[in-house]
C-alpha beads as a LAMMPS data file, in Angstrom:
LAMMPS data file: protein, C-alpha beads

101 atoms
100 bonds

1 atom types
1 bond types

-500.0 500.0 xlo xhi
-500.0 500.0 ylo yhi
-500.0 500.0 zlo zhi

Masses

1 110.0

Atoms # bond

1 1 1 -241.798 -45.461 -422.742
2 1 1 -245.370 -46.238 -422.415
3 1 1 -247.791 -44.884 -425.250
4 1 1 -251.335 -43.787 -424.306
5 1 1 -253.939 -44.654 -427.451
6 1 1 -254.923 -40.948 -427.791
7 1 1 -257.933 -41.593 -430.916
8 1 1 -259.677 -44.079 -432.712
9 1 1 -261.214 -44.521 -435.862
10 1 1 -263.938 -47.318 -436.861
11 1 1 -264.305 -48.276 -440.686
12 1 1 -266.655 -50.097 -442.109
13 1 1 -270.003 -50.240 -444.280
14 1 1 -271.745 -47.282 -444.151
15 1 1 -275.506 -49.402 -445.155
16 1 1 -275.791 -53.174 -445.584
17 1 1 -278.628 -55.947 -445.381
18 1 1 -280.418 -57.371 -442.515
19 1 1 -279.322 -60.904 -441.780
20 1 1 -275.968 -60.712 -443.490
21 1 1 -273.087 -59.978 -441.575
22 1 1 -271.698 -56.393 -441.507
23 1 1 -267.959 -56.299 -440.527
24 1 1 -266.437 -53.478 -439.131
25 1 1 -262.531 -52.522 -438.359
26 1 1 -261.082 -50.108 -435.254
27 1 1 -257.413 -48.280 -436.245
28 1 1 -255.831 -46.970 -432.908
29 1 1 -252.979 -44.201 -433.455
30 1 1 -250.835 -43.353 -432.743
31 1 1 -249.062 -46.380 -434.368
32 1 1 -247.222 -46.981 -431.940
33 1 1 -249.291 -47.707 -428.656
34 1 1 -248.232 -49.437 -426.169
35 1 1 -249.535 -52.934 -426.696
36 1 1 -251.745 -55.353 -425.355
37 1 1 -254.517 -52.708 -426.825
38 1 1 -257.823 -52.939 -424.895
39 1 1 -260.374 -52.899 -427.463
40 1 1 -264.367 -52.758 -426.707
41 1 1 -267.529 -53.161 -428.763
42 1 1 -270.863 -52.182 -428.651
43 1 1 -273.665 -51.778 -430.778
44 1 1 -277.443 -51.405 -431.237
45 1 1 -279.393 -54.226 -431.902
46 1 1 -277.295 -56.012 -430.426
47 1 1 -277.227 -57.837 -427.142
48 1 1 -273.700 -58.798 -427.296
49 1 1 -270.764 -56.717 -426.116
50 1 1 -266.956 -57.466 -427.708
51 1 1 -264.075 -57.927 -426.075
52 1 1 -260.977 -58.184 -427.202
53 1 1 -258.112 -58.774 -424.331
54 1 1 -255.042 -59.168 -426.469
55 1 1 -255.428 -56.082 -429.539
56 1 1 -252.100 -54.481 -431.623
57 1 1 -252.418 -50.691 -433.724
58 1 1 -256.104 -52.416 -435.202
59 1 1 -259.103 -55.058 -433.777
60 1 1 -262.068 -56.281 -435.984
61 1 1 -266.070 -57.660 -434.992
62 1 1 -268.519 -58.805 -437.034
63 1 1 -272.263 -58.478 -436.444
64 1 1 -275.201 -59.028 -437.924
65 1 1 -278.831 -57.107 -437.504
66 1 1 -281.955 -58.899 -437.390
67 1 1 -284.221 -56.052 -438.681
68 1 1 -283.522 -52.652 -440.778
69 1 1 -283.391 -49.385 -438.986
70 1 1 -279.952 -47.031 -437.499
71 1 1 -277.172 -48.171 -436.417
72 1 1 -274.838 -47.290 -433.475
73 1 1 -271.423 -49.029 -433.281
74 1 1 -269.199 -48.645 -430.842
75 1 1 -265.639 -49.107 -429.626
76 1 1 -263.323 -48.053 -426.147
77 1 1 -259.720 -48.683 -426.417
78 1 1 -257.209 -48.279 -424.517
79 1 1 -253.793 -49.900 -423.151
80 1 1 -252.090 -49.134 -419.435
81 1 1 -250.214 -45.665 -420.191
82 1 1 -253.258 -43.862 -420.864
83 1 1 -258.043 -43.360 -421.154
84 1 1 -260.143 -44.923 -422.033
85 1 1 -260.252 -43.456 -426.043
86 1 1 -264.330 -43.645 -427.483
87 1 1 -264.686 -44.334 -431.166
88 1 1 -269.053 -44.650 -432.727
89 1 1 -269.482 -45.060 -435.925
90 1 1 -273.078 -45.243 -437.684
91 1 1 -274.610 -48.015 -440.359
92 1 1 -277.691 -47.967 -441.862
93 1 1 -279.544 -52.130 -441.972
94 1 1 -282.046 -52.221 -444.852
95 1 1 -284.288 -54.971 -445.858
96 1 1 -282.220 -57.595 -448.224
97 1 1 -282.258 -57.440 -451.909
98 1 1 -284.619 -59.316 -453.992
99 1 1 -282.710 -61.231 -456.056
100 1 1 -284.293 -61.334 -459.922
101 1 1 -285.286 -64.640 -460.897

Bonds

1 1 1 2
2 1 2 3
3 1 3 4
4 1 4 5
5 1 5 6
6 1 6 7
7 1 7 8
8 1 8 9
9 1 9 10
10 1 10 11
11 1 11 12
12 1 12 13
13 1 13 14
14 1 14 15
15 1 15 16
16 1 16 17
17 1 17 18
18 1 18 19
19 1 19 20
20 1 20 21
21 1 21 22
22 1 22 23
23 1 23 24
24 1 24 25
25 1 25 26
26 1 26 27
27 1 27 28
28 1 28 29
29 1 29 30
30 1 30 31
31 1 31 32
32 1 32 33
33 1 33 34
34 1 34 35
35 1 35 36
36 1 36 37
37 1 37 38
38 1 38 39
39 1 39 40
40 1 40 41
41 1 41 42
42 1 42 43
43 1 43 44
44 1 44 45
45 1 45 46
46 1 46 47
47 1 47 48
48 1 48 49
49 1 49 50
50 1 50 51
51 1 51 52
52 1 52 53
53 1 53 54
54 1 54 55
55 1 55 56
56 1 56 57
57 1 57 58
58 1 58 59
59 1 59 60
60 1 60 61
61 1 61 62
62 1 62 63
63 1 63 64
64 1 64 65
65 1 65 66
66 1 66 67
67 1 67 68
68 1 68 69
69 1 69 70
70 1 70 71
71 1 71 72
72 1 72 73
73 1 73 74
74 1 74 75
75 1 75 76
76 1 76 77
77 1 77 78
78 1 78 79
79 1 79 80
80 1 80 81
81 1 81 82
82 1 82 83
83 1 83 84
84 1 84 85
85 1 85 86
86 1 86 87
87 1 87 88
88 1 88 89
89 1 89 90
90 1 90 91
91 1 91 92
92 1 92 93
93 1 93 94
94 1 94 95
95 1 95 96
96 1 96 97
97 1 97 98
98 1 98 99
99 1 99 100
100 1 100 101
């Protein structure tokens, strides 16, 4: 039977520094959701949309911001069995820490 994606959860850093890579993971549920799951990622302050068409129960993306601020990362997950499911996550980007001499 075809099992739709019912929910998506995003995990990742709550804070980070601009100019540094920040990696986020989307986890679809239930784990038995029928593959492939198409993940479409977007983030405020980014000039690109990232789509991974052959996803399984989890997917990962990395974004790098060029300025401090509060940004929303979103991902939509879907498979052929059901409607799109959206999740959002807030990350706060700060100035990099100064290195001690």
